[in-house]
C-alpha positions as CSV (number, residue, x, y, z in Angstrom):
1,M,-194.0,47.6,-91.6
2,P,-193.4,45.7,-88.3
3,D,-192.5,42.0,-88.4
4,P,-195.2,39.5,-87.7
5,I,-195.7,38.7,-84.1
6,V,-194.2,35.2,-84.5
7,V,-190.9,36.8,-85.8
8,Q,-191.0,39.3,-83.0
9,I,-191.3,36.4,-80.5
10,I,-188.3,34.6,-82.1
11,D,-186.2,37.7,-82.0
12,E,-187.1,38.2,-78.3
13,Y,-186.0,34.7,-77.5
14,R,-182.8,35.2,-79.5
15,R,-182.0,38.2,-77.3
16,E,-182.7,36.2,-74.1
17,L,-180.4,33.4,-75.2
18,L,-177.6,35.9,-76.0
19,N,-177.9,37.3,-72.5
20,R,-177.9,33.9,-71.0
21,E,-174.9,32.9,-73.0
22,S,-173.0,36.0,-72.1
23,A,-173.4,35.2,-68.4
24,Q,-172.4,31.6,-68.9
25,F,-169.3,32.5,-70.9
26,E,-168.2,35.0,-68.3
27,N,-168.4,32.3,-65.7
28,M,-166.5,29.8,-67.9
29,T,-163.8,32.4,-68.6
30,T,-163.4,33.2,-64.9
31,R,-163.0,29.5,-64.2
32,W,-160.4,29.2,-67.0
33,L,-158.2,31.8,-65.2
34,Q,-157.7,29.2,-62.5
35,I,-155.8,27.2,-65.0
36,E,-153.5,30.1,-65.8
37,R,-152.9,30.7,-62.1
38,A,-152.1,27.0,-61.6
39,L,-149.6,27.0,-64.6
40,E,-148.1,30.4,-64.0
41,G,-145.0,29.1,-62.2
42,Q,-144.3,26.4,-64.8
43,V,-144.8,28.7,-67.7
44,S,-142.6,31.5,-66.3
45,A,-139.8,29.0,-65.3
46,L,-139.8,27.6,-68.9
47,A,-139.7,31.1,-70.4
48,F,-136.8,32.1,-68.2
49,E,-134.9,28.9,-68.8
50,I,-135.1,29.4,-72.6
51,D,-134.0,33.0,-72.1
52,R,-130.9,31.9,-70.3
53,M,-130.2,29.4,-73.0
54,R,-130.4,32.1,-75.7
55,A,-128.2,34.4,-73.6
56,A,-125.6,31.7,-73.5
57,G,-125.5,31.5,-77.2
58,E,-127.4,28.3,-77.6
59,T,-129.7,27.7,-80.6
60,V,-133.2,27.0,-79.3
61,T,-135.1,24.9,-81.8
62,E,-138.5,23.3,-81.3
63,W,-136.8,19.9,-81.1
64,R,-134.6,21.2,-78.3
65,V,-137.6,22.8,-76.4
66,Q,-139.7,19.6,-76.6
67,R,-136.9,17.7,-74.9
68,L,-136.6,20.1,-71.9
69,D,-137.8,18.6,-68.6
70,R,-139.6,21.9,-67.8
71,Y,-141.5,21.7,-71.1
72,Q,-142.6,18.1,-70.6
73,S,-143.5,18.9,-67.0
74,L,-145.6,21.9,-68.2
75,L,-147.4,19.8,-70.8
76,A,-148.3,17.1,-68.2
77,Q,-149.7,19.6,-65.7
78,A,-151.5,21.6,-68.5
79,Q,-153.1,18.4,-69.7
80,R,-154.3,17.5,-66.2
81,E,-155.7,21.0,-65.7
82,M,-157.5,20.9,-69.0
83,G,-158.9,17.5,-68.2
84,R,-160.5,18.9,-65.0
85,Y,-161.8,21.9,-66.9
86,S,-163.3,19.7,-69.6
87,Q,-165.3,17.9,-66.9
88,Y,-166.4,21.2,-65.5
89,A,-167.4,22.5,-69.0
90,N,-169.3,19.2,-69.6
91,D,-171.4,19.8,-66.6
92,V,-172.1,23.4,-67.4
93,I,-173.0,22.7,-71.1
94,T,-175.1,19.6,-70.2
95,E,-177.2,21.7,-67.9
96,G,-177.3,24.4,-70.6
97,Q,-178.6,21.9,-73.1
98,R,-181.5,21.1,-70.7
99,Q,-182.3,24.7,-70.3
100,Y,-182.0,25.6,-74.0
101,G,-184.1,22.5,-74.9
102,A,-186.9,23.6,-72.6
103,T,-186.7,27.2,-74.0
104,G,-186.9,25.8,-77.5
105,A,-190.0,23.8,-76.8
106,E,-191.5,26.9,-75.1
107,L,-190.7,29.1,-78.1
108,A,-192.4,26.6,-80.4
109,R,-195.6,26.7,-78.3
110,M,-195.5,30.5,-78.1
111,A,-195.1,30.7,-81.9
112,L,-198.1,28.4,-82.5
113,D,-200.1,30.3,-79.9
114,A,-199.3,33.6,-81.8
115,M,-200.7,32.0,-84.9
116,G,-203.9,31.1,-83.2
117,I,-203.2,27.5,-82.4
118,R,-203.7,27.3,-78.6
119,G,-203.2,24.0,-76.9
120,G,-204.9,20.8,-78.0
121,F,-201.5,19.1,-78.7
122,D,-199.0,17.0,-76.8
123,M,-196.3,18.9,-74.9
124,L,-192.8,17.8,-75.4
125,P,-192.0,15.8,-72.3
126,I,-189.1,16.6,-70.1
127,E,-187.7,13.1,-70.8
128,A,-187.2,14.1,-74.5
129,I,-185.3,17.2,-73.5
130,E,-183.2,15.2,-71.0
131,A,-182.3,12.8,-73.7
132,M,-180.5,15.7,-75.6
133,A,-178.3,16.6,-72.7
134,G,-174.7,15.5,-72.5
135,L,-174.6,14.5,-76.2
136,T,-173.3,16.0,-79.4
137,A,-175.1,16.1,-82.8
138,D,-173.9,12.6,-83.8
139,G,-175.0,11.1,-80.4
140,S,-171.5,10.8,-79.0
141,P,-170.7,12.0,-75.5
142,L,-170.2,15.7,-75.1
143,L,-167.2,15.1,-72.8
144,D,-165.3,13.3,-75.6
145,L,-165.6,16.3,-77.9
146,L,-164.5,18.7,-75.1
147,R,-161.4,16.6,-74.4
148,K,-160.3,17.0,-78.0
149,A,-159.6,20.7,-77.3
150,W,-156.4,19.7,-75.5
151,P,-154.2,18.7,-78.5
152,E,-155.2,21.9,-80.3
153,A,-154.4,24.0,-77.2
154,A,-151.1,22.3,-76.6
155,A,-150.0,22.8,-80.3
156,S,-151.1,26.4,-80.2
157,M,-149.2,27.1,-76.9
158,T,-146.1,25.6,-78.4
159,D,-146.4,27.6,-81.6
160,K,-146.7,30.8,-79.7
161,L,-143.7,29.9,-77.7
162,M,-141.6,29.3,-80.8
163,Q,-142.8,32.5,-82.3
164,A,-141.7,34.4,-79.2
165,I,-138.3,32.7,-79.3
166,A,-137.9,33.6,-83.0
167,A,-138.8,37.2,-82.3
168,G,-136.3,37.4,-79.4
169,Q,-139.0,38.5,-76.9
170,N,-138.4,38.7,-73.2
171,P,-139.6,35.9,-70.8
172,R,-142.7,37.8,-69.6
173,V,-143.9,38.5,-73.1
174,T,-143.2,34.9,-74.0
175,A,-145.2,33.6,-71.0
176,R,-148.1,35.8,-71.9
177,K,-148.1,34.5,-75.5
178,M,-148.0,30.9,-74.3
179,F,-151.1,31.5,-72.3
180,D,-152.7,33.1,-75.4
181,G,-152.0,29.9,-77.3
182,L,-153.4,27.7,-74.5
183,A,-156.6,29.8,-74.5
184,D,-157.4,28.3,-77.9
185,G,-158.6,25.4,-75.8
186,L,-161.0,27.7,-74.0
187,N,-162.2,29.3,-77.3
188,R,-162.8,25.8,-78.7
189,M,-164.9,24.9,-75.7
190,L,-167.0,28.1,-75.9
191,V,-167.7,27.2,-79.6
192,I,-168.8,23.8,-78.5
193,A,-171.0,25.3,-75.7
194,R,-172.7,27.7,-78.1
195,T,-173.2,25.1,-80.9
196,E,-174.5,22.2,-78.8
197,Q,-176.8,24.3,-76.7
198,L,-178.3,26.0,-79.7
199,R,-178.7,22.6,-81.4
200,A,-180.7,21.5,-78.4
201,Y,-182.8,24.6,-78.7
202,R,-183.6,24.0,-82.3
203,T,-184.1,20.3,-81.9
204,A,-186.7,20.9,-79.2
205,Q,-188.5,23.4,-81.4
206,R,-188.7,20.9,-84.2
207,E,-189.8,18.1,-81.9
208,Q,-192.5,20.3,-80.4
209,Y,-193.7,21.2,-83.9
210,K,-193.9,17.5,-84.7
211,R,-196.1,16.8,-81.6
212,S,-198.5,19.6,-82.5
213,G,-200.0,17.6,-85.3
214,V,-200.7,20.8,-87.3
215,V,-197.1,21.8,-88.4
216,T,-196.3,20.3,-91.8
217,Q,-193.0,22.1,-92.6
218,Y,-190.8,24.8,-91.2
219,K,-188.8,27.7,-92.5
220,R,-185.4,29.0,-91.6
221,I,-185.2,32.5,-90.1
222,A,-181.9,34.3,-89.6
223,A,-181.2,37.5,-87.7
224,R,-181.0,40.4,-90.1
225,Q,-177.8,41.9,-88.7
226,M,-174.3,42.8,-90.0
227,R,-172.8,40.1,-87.8
228,T,-175.0,37.4,-89.3
229,C,-173.3,34.9,-91.6
230,L,-174.0,35.7,-95.2
231,A,-174.8,32.1,-96.0
232,C,-177.5,32.2,-93.3
233,L,-178.9,35.5,-94.6
234,L,-179.2,34.0,-98.1
235,A,-180.8,30.8,-96.8
236,D,-183.3,32.9,-94.8
237,G,-186.9,31.7,-95.6
238,K,-185.7,28.3,-96.9
239,V,-188.4,25.6,-96.4
240,Y,-187.6,22.3,-94.8
241,E,-189.6,19.1,-94.3
242,L,-190.6,18.5,-90.7
243,E,-188.5,15.3,-90.6
244,E,-185.5,17.0,-92.2
245,D,-182.6,17.9,-89.9
246,F,-181.8,21.6,-89.6
247,V,-178.5,22.3,-91.4
248,E,-176.5,24.8,-89.4
249,H,-172.8,25.8,-88.9
250,P,-171.0,26.0,-85.6
251,S,-172.3,28.8,-83.4
252,G,-175.3,29.4,-85.8
253,R,-178.3,31.2,-84.3
254,C,-181.0,30.6,-86.9
255,A,-184.4,29.5,-85.7
256,L,-187.5,27.6,-87.1
257,V,-190.8,29.2,-88.1
258,P,-193.7,26.7,-88.4
259,I,-195.7,26.2,-91.6
260,T,-199.1,25.0,-90.4
261,R,-202.0,23.2,-92.1
262,G,-204.8,25.5,-93.0
263,L,-203.0,28.8,-92.2
264,P,-201.1,31.2,-94.5
265,E,-197.3,31.1,-94.2
266,V,-195.7,33.6,-92.0
267,K,-193.9,36.2,-94.1
268,W,-191.1,38.6,-93.2
269,Q,-188.4,40.6,-95.0
270,Q,-186.1,37.9,-96.3
271,G,-182.4,38.0,-95.6
272,R,-181.4,38.6,-99.2
273,D,-184.0,41.5,-99.5
274,W,-182.5,43.0,-96.3
275,F,-179.0,42.6,-97.8
276,G,-180.1,44.3,-101.0
277,K,-181.1,47.4,-99.1
278,L,-177.7,47.8,-97.3
279,S,-175.3,50.5,-98.4
280,E,-172.6,49.5,-100.9
281,A,-170.0,49.8,-98.1
282,D,-171.9,47.3,-95.9
283,Q,-172.5,44.9,-98.7
284,R,-168.8,45.0,-99.6
285,A,-167.9,44.5,-95.9
286,M,-170.1,41.4,-95.7
287,M,-169.1,39.8,-99.1
288,G,-165.5,40.9,-99.3
289,P,-164.1,43.1,-102.1
290,A,-163.6,40.3,-104.8
291,K,-167.0,38.8,-104.4
292,Y,-168.7,42.2,-104.2
293,E,-167.1,43.3,-107.5
294,A,-167.9,40.1,-109.2
295,W,-171.5,40.3,-108.0
296,K,-172.0,44.0,-109.0
297,S,-170.5,43.3,-112.5
298,G,-172.9,40.4,-113.0
299,R,-170.3,37.7,-113.1
300,I,-171.9,35.9,-110.2
301,S,-175.3,35.9,-108.6
302,L,-176.2,35.7,-104.9
303,D,-177.3,32.1,-105.5
304,D,-173.8,31.3,-106.8
305,L,-172.3,32.2,-103.5
306,T,-173.8,29.5,-101.3
307,T,-172.8,25.9,-100.8
308,T,-172.8,23.2,-98.1
309,H,-169.6,22.2,-96.3
310,H,-169.2,19.0,-94.4
311,N,-167.1,18.8,-91.2
312,E,-166.3,15.6,-89.3
313,T,-167.3,17.2,-86.0
314,W,-170.2,19.5,-86.9
315,G,-171.7,17.7,-90.0
316,D,-173.2,19.7,-92.9
317,S,-173.4,23.4,-92.7
318,P,-174.4,26.3,-95.0
319,A,-171.3,28.2,-96.2
320,I,-170.1,30.8,-98.7
321,K,-167.9,29.6,-101.5
322,S,-164.3,30.8,-101.5
323,N,-163.0,33.1,-104.3
324,K,-161.2,30.1,-105.8
325,E,-164.4,28.0,-105.9
326,L,-166.1,31.0,-107.6
327,G,-163.3,31.4,-110.1
328,I,-162.7,35.1,-109.2
């Protein structure tokens, strides 16, 4: 049986956002390569200097590396380049928040229209969408969060350097590994982009539902795919009060289905039912061997798997308990 038209609309919007995100991330990655080109001389010079030190029989410890002028010069230049990139990413993501917010409000109106509720309610004003842009979930400036990617990137670049030294790798391999470590900063910013833009998308949906005057609650809907987080699949169909914030993990793609006054609730194949119809191999792949065996033997239920984790940056999010938490 095909999904209800509301669910089909949500799936179509999800695909549109994935395409939009792919194009955005390609541009952000291309721009990141400018950092690598700017740092190439410094990174190579440091890698070759360390190689000469090793060839001369010197012991190259992290303490020694951190006191090299070339290392300190590299860190200073890398921090400047990352600072410029953070400003660029802030501008890109802020505009993305505006666009995603407008799309979220549009999706909410389309969903209500598909349920037979056409017009007659206040449209979410552009000012409300603009107010979401440039901010994170806790209302702090987006740029501040992006700038926090630098310490993580610097530490990862140094870790990769020390691993290459310990493995006795040649300077060119060492340089490449250092860039791989620095790219943790890019990966962090891409997670921020995805998370904050999708938050604007869901927030605008919820605000538009509020303005409709006919939506009383909303339900969570997850994509029924192998790549979907198991915690989201098991929370699929959960009902939230309209004033209740949507609890989601970083990069989460769940959406909101309205529950309206006087109309039957929209129903679809719930995530746990979809999971139950998967092959044993796919279920094992999604759960992990230990959880799968404990579930199949009856030692745990699907409800036992889920919990809520709190993160200082992202707030509360649905999560799957660790094997240790489950006692398996």
